[in-house]
C-alpha positions in Angstrom: -4.4 -1.0 -8.1 -5.6 -0.8 -4.6 -6.3 -4.0 -2.6 -9.1 -2.2 -0.8 -12.5 -2.1 -2.4 -15.3 0.3 -1.5 -17.6 -0.9 -4.3 -21.3 -1.2 -3.4 -21.0 0.0 0.2 -24.3 1.7 1.2 -25.4 1.8 -2.5 -28.9 3.2 -3.0 -30.2 3.4 -6.6 -33.4 4.7 -8.1 -34.7 4.8 -11.7 -35.4 8.1 -13.3 -36.5 9.3 -16.7 -33.5 11.0 -18.3 -32.5 13.3 -21.1 -30.8 11.8 -24.2 -27.5 13.3 -23.3 -27.2 11.5 -19.9 -24.4 8.9 -20.1 -23.3 6.1 -17.8 -20.9 7.3 -15.2 -21.6 11.0 -15.2 -23.1 13.0 -12.3 -26.7 14.2 -12.8 -29.2 16.7 -11.3 -32.9 16.7 -11.0 -34.4 18.6 -14.0 -38.1 17.9 -13.6 -40.4 15.6 -11.6 -38.8 12.1 -11.7 -36.3 13.3 -14.4 -32.5 13.8 -14.3 -30.2 15.6 -16.7 -26.6 16.6 -17.2 -25.0 19.1 -14.8 -23.4 22.4 -15.8 -20.2 23.5 -14.0 -21.0 24.4 -10.4 -24.3 22.5 -10.2 -25.1 20.5 -7.1 -25.6 16.8 -8.0 -28.3 14.4 -7.0 -26.2 11.3 -7.9 -24.3 9.3 -10.5 -25.9 7.6 -13.5 -24.9 3.9 -13.2 -26.6 3.2 -16.5 -28.6 5.3 -19.0 -30.5 4.0 -22.0 -33.9 4.2 -23.7 -34.8 7.4 -21.8 -34.2 6.0 -18.3 -31.3 6.1 -15.9 -30.4 4.1 -12.8 -29.0 6.8 -10.5 -27.0 6.1 -7.4 -28.3 8.5 -4.8 -26.3 7.3 -1.8 -23.3 5.2 -0.7 -19.8 5.1 -2.0 -19.3 5.7 -5.7 -16.3 6.3 -8.0 -16.6 9.7 -9.8 -14.5 11.3 -12.5 -12.7 14.4 -11.2 -11.0 17.4 -12.7 -8.7 20.1 -11.2 -6.3 17.8 -9.2 -6.9 19.6 -5.9 -9.3 17.0 -4.3 -7.8 15.2 -1.3 -9.1 12.4 1.0 -11.3 13.6 3.8 -14.2 16.1 3.8 -14.2 18.2 0.6 -16.7 20.7 -0.9 -17.4 19.5 -4.5 -19.7 20.4 -7.3 -20.3 19.3 -10.9 -17.4 20.2 -13.3 -19.7 20.5 -16.4 -18.1 17.5 -18.2 -19.8 14.7 -16.2 -17.5 14.6 -13.2 -16.9 16.7 -10.1 -14.4 19.4 -9.0 -13.3 21.1 -5.8 -15.6 24.0 -5.0 -14.8 25.6 -1.7 -17.3 28.4 -2.0 -20.6 26.9 -3.3 -19.9 23.1 -3.2 -21.6 20.5 -1.1 -19.5 18.6 1.4 -18.7 15.0 0.6 -16.5 12.4 2.3 -13.7 11.4 -0.1 -12.3 8.1 0.9 -9.8 7.6 -1.9 -8.3 9.8 -4.7 -7.0 8.2 -7.9 -5.3 9.9 -10.9 -8.5 11.0 -12.6 -11.2 9.9 -10.1 -12.2 9.9 -6.5 -14.3 7.6 -4.4 -16.9 9.7 -2.6 -19.7 9.1 -0.2 -23.0 10.6 -1.5 
């Protein structure tokens, strides 16, 4: 466990309506006016659902956030990432959006949205 915490730095959160399949902790995309839904593999994300219940989600749109990752090729520094289709993010050098990764863990990374 790291002695350094990035939790809450620059956090910006907004409430959206959400689809029933949106779960806490997964990356989401805009699906309609004021509404978020789950991402397919390769999608660009709008943020991370910090909570999701009763048809609404608190979505972190900015700041540092811990995100599940797949693929194992993500490193600290500037990385092009996109949704992995299972609620997290993956390296995507061709179509990804550039994010600052400040820490990489076994199955997650801390990124700056």
